[in-house]
N, C-alpha and C positions, 0 to 999 in steps of 0.2 A: 945147142941146136946147130945143125950144119947149115952153111950159107944157102944152099939150094932150097932147103925147107923154109928158111926165113923169107926168101924171095917169093916163094909160092904163097905163103900166108899173106905177105904184104900185097901181092897182086889180087888175091881174093878179097881182102878188105877194101882195097881201092876200088875194085869193080863194084862191090856192094854199095860203096859210098856214092859212086857216080850214077849207077843205073837202078839202084834199089831203094831210092829215097821214097818214103811213104808220102802219099798225098794227104793234105789236110782234110779233116772231116768237112764234108760239103754235100749240097744237094745237086743232083744232076737232073735238069728238067727233061720231061718226056711229053710227047704230043698225045693228048688224051682224045682228041676228036670231038670234044663237047665244050660248050660254054656254061654248062650248068654249075651252080655252086655245089661243091663237093664237101660233104661233112662226115662221111664214113669211109673207112679203109680197113681191109683185112688182108694181111700178108700171110700166105700159106707156105711158100718156099721161095727160093731164089728166082724161080720162073713164073710162079702162079700168084696172083693177087687179085682182089676185087675191090671196087670202090662204089660209093653211092652218093646220091644228092637230090637236088630239087627236080621238079617236073617228072617224077617217077623214074629218074635216071639210075641205071646201074652200069658198071664197067667191069671188064674182065681182061686180064692178060695171061697168056700162057708161055710167053717168051721173054720174061724178065722186064716187060714194059717197052720193048721195041715197038710193039703194036698193042693197041687197046681196042677191044670190041665194046661198042657202046649200044645200049638198048634202053627201051622203055617198057616197064611192066604194063601189060594191057589192063586197062581199067584204073590205073593208078597215076595217070598223067598229071593230076592235080595234087599229088601227094609229095611230101618232102621226106626222103629216106635219109634219116640222120645216123643210121647204124647199119652195118653189114658185118656178118660173121660167117666166114667161109672155112671149108675143111679140105677141099681139093678143087680141081678144075671144074668139077661138075656140081658140087654141093655148096649152097650158100643160103643164108637167111637175110632178109631185109626187114627193118623196122621203120615204119613211118610215124611221124609225130602229129599231134593235133588233138583238139578236143573231141570227145565222143568217138564216132566211128572213123574219124580220120586216123586214129591210132590203130595200126594194123601190123601183122607179121606175115610175110610171104616166104616161100621156100622154093628153090629149084634143085633138081637132082640131075639135070641134063645140060648144065653149062649155061642156063639162061634161056633156052629155047621155050621152056614152059615154066610158069610160076603158079604155085598153089597158094591160095589165100588160106592161111592156117588159123589166124586169130583176128577177130574184129572186136574192138572195145565196145562194150554196151553200157558202160558207166558214163552218164553225161558229164560228171564232174572230173573224170579221169583224163590225164594227159600223159601218155607214156613217153619216156625220155630215152631209154637205152636198154640193151640186153647183153647178156654174156653167156658163154657156153663152156662147160667143163669138157665136153666131147660132143660129137655130132648128135647125140640123143638127149643129153641132159643140159638144160639151160634155164635161165631165169631172166625176167624183165621187170622193170620198175616204172611206176607212174608217180606223178606228184600226189600229195596226200588227198584222200577222199574221206570226208567226215573225220578228220583229225589224225589219220594214220596213212603212211605210204601204202600204196597198193602194189603188191608183188604177186607175179604169176610164175609158175614153174611148168616145165615139161620134162618128162622122163622117157618119151617115146618119139623123139625126133620131131617134135612140134605137132604131131597128130592131134594131141590134146594139150590144153593149157589149164592148169588148176590154180585157183587163187589161194594164196596163203592166208589162213584165218587172221584177221586184223589184230586179234588179241595176242598174237605171237610176236608182235612188233611193239617197241616202245612208242608212245604217242609222238607225233610230230609237234614241233613248236609252232606257235602262231607266226605266220609269215615264212615258214621254212619250206623249201622245195628242192627239186633236183634240176640240173641243167642238161639240155639236149644239144649241147654244142658240138660233141664229137662222138657220141655213142660210148663214152668211156667213163661216165660218172659211176658206172657199176663195173666191177672186175671180179674175176674168179681165179682160183689157184688150186692146184692139186686135184683132189676128187670131191671135196666138200666145202672148201672155203670160199666165201664171197664177201665183198665189201661194197657199200654204196656211199658216195660223197654227196653232201647237201650244201645248200647256201641260202641266201636271203637273210633272215633274222639271225641265223647261226650257221657256222660251218662245222658240221658234225660228220662222223663216219659210223654208219651202221655196219655190223659185221655178223656173219653166220659161219658156224663151223660144222653144220649138219646138213649141208646142201640146200640151205635157204628155208628150212622148216621153222627155225626160231632165230631171233635176232636180238642183239644188244647194241648199245650206242655209246660213243665217246665223243667228247668235245675236242675240237682242234683250235689252234691259234691262227688259222688262215683268216685273211681279211673277210669280214662279213658285216652285217648291219644294214645293207642296202639290198633291194631286190636283184640288183645286177652283180652282186659280189658273193664269193664263196668258193667251194671246191668244184672244179669242173672236170677233173680227171684223176683217176687213181691207177697205180701200177704196183704189183707185188712181185718180187723176185722169188720168194719162198713164203712159207707160212708166217714168218716173222718180220721180214724186211720189206717195207713198202714206202711209197711216196704219194703225197697228194699235192696237186698243183691247181692254181686258179688265180684269183684276183678279182678285178672289177672289169667286166667287158665294156663298160662305158668309158673306161680309162685304160685303153689298150697299152699305152707305153709306160704305165706306172708300175715300177718294180718295188712293191712293198708287201710284205707278209704274204707272198704268193707261193711258198713251198713249205711243206711240213713233212717230217719223216717219222716212221715208227720202227722200233726194233722188237716189239712184242705182239705182233699180229694185229695192230690197230687198237689195242686197249688204251695206249697213251700215245700222244703226238707231240713232237718238239719242233718249234719253228726254226727254219734255217736262216742264219744271219747273213750269209753271203760268201762269195759273190753269188748274186741271185740271177735267175733268168731275167731278160730285159724287158719284162712287162707282163701283162695278163697272159696266162697260158691256158689253152683249152684242151690240150692233149699231152699225154706223157706215156712213154713205153720203155721197158727194159729191152736191151739187146740180148737175146739168148745166145749162149755159146761163146761168150767172151770171158777171158780170165779175170778181168776187172769188172766190178758192178756198174756197167755202163747204162745210162739213161739218156733219152732224147725227149725234149719238151718242145711243143710248137704252140704258136698263137698268131693272131693277125698282125702283130708287130715284129715277128721274127721267130727264131728257134735257137735252142741251146743244147749242149750236152754236158753230162756229169760223169765222172769216173769214180765216184765215192758214195754211191747210194743216194745222191741228191744233196749232199752237204755243201757242195760248191759247183758252180756252173761256168761254162765257157760259151760265148756266142758262136752260133753257126751262121749268122747273117740276119738281115732285116726283111727278107722276103717272107710274107705271111702265109701260114697254113692253118687249117682248122683241126686236122686229125692226123695221127701217125700210128703206124703199126709195124712190128718186126716179127719175122719168123726165124731170124738168124742174123749173124753179123753181115752177111751179104744179101739179106732179104728184108729190106725196109723201105717203106714208102710214106710220103706225106701228101695230103690233098688240101685244096683250098678254093678260093674264089675263081670264077670264070673257067672252070675245068682244069685248074692247075694241079699237076701231078709231078712229083719229083722222087727220084730214088736216092737213097742214102749211100754215100761213099766215104769211107773213113780210113785214115792212116794212123789212127791212135794206136800206140804200141800196146801189145798184150804180152806181159812178161811171164806168163805161166810156162812151165816146162812141159813139153810134149814128148811122147814116146818116139824113139828113132823112126818107127814106121810112119809117124805122122808128120815128119818134116824132112827136108833135104839136109843131110849132114855130111860133113867131111871128117872122116876118122883117120887120124894119123898115128904113127907108132906110139906106144904107151910111154916111152921114155922121153918124149918131146912134150914138155909142159908149157902150154899156152892157155891163158884164160881169156875167153871172149864172151862178153855179155850177150845173152840170147834175147832177141826180140822177134815177135811174130806180128807182122803188119797185115791185118786181114784183107786189105784191099790194095796192097802194094803189088808191083809186078814181080817181085822176088820174095822168097821166103827162105832165107838162109840161116842156119845156125851152125856153129862149129863146136864139135865135141872132141876136144883135143886134150889128152891127159898123158 
């Protein structure tokens, strides 16, 4: 290699070392404009996200969180919106929790200017916990057991109608078993027809459906259970096979014991993670779409953590508490919590996948100059260099 070329490469590498260092994974606080307790969040893109919480509160950003629009759904001022599912800057669903008619589902198609009440629970024993959508028209919601079985409703027309799944299509609930409304993510969906529900109390189990919620099976998990405050609080699936369940005991926020389980067969069997574990009870978990490594983030009132191996091991992101988390991409993730707390995720965790030349900035030098440089992509670093020198 000629001396000039060597000096050029050294200069590039030195520059990348000095100014292209990745930032550590962290949360960047944003001003929400509310003090409501926030329990639901739905990331749509790097610029659009929605959140929800107590006192009928909803929030929306269309500029990446630089500003948040705060509003109250008319007639819902006394309701607690524990779940929000959004599809663009205009379309979002809200689910409120509570016994009887306090469990409701609202929808907006104009960015929150107007809200339509689509569903009001008429079962006095029902208590709806969460909902999830495959797309803007097809969704499913779950209530705690009524007369010995979980109550599940479905929509196939954008929420215009909600149909109850016949109870005989579900395995019976165990005595003392229920679902948790901590973050709107005790139920999750994937693909076009897959759905899972995590439970707790007397047992921590996962109900699963592969036909759009029409029929269900159930599997036991080793997640901490046996108390009304313990069990699975959140589920996330990367594909039809790989998933993670997080939870613990919400009355023991800092206890890191039996709080993560993983599956590689679509939820038919679950294996307890031995550690390193998240730093306590965790109420929300989500995969980061679009990353080369299977990256997860889990949150809870005692802190948050991330994993780069489908949840087998975890690294702390800090001790600031959050209730819910959602990602639409590696640069599109938010967490929400007490007192109107909102933060956006920022990560410098390396992604070692190879990308096409058109997808990265590359320096191509003559083919007779052989230099091997390891390629890294830092999704949130200020530089994204790779050298393809052969």
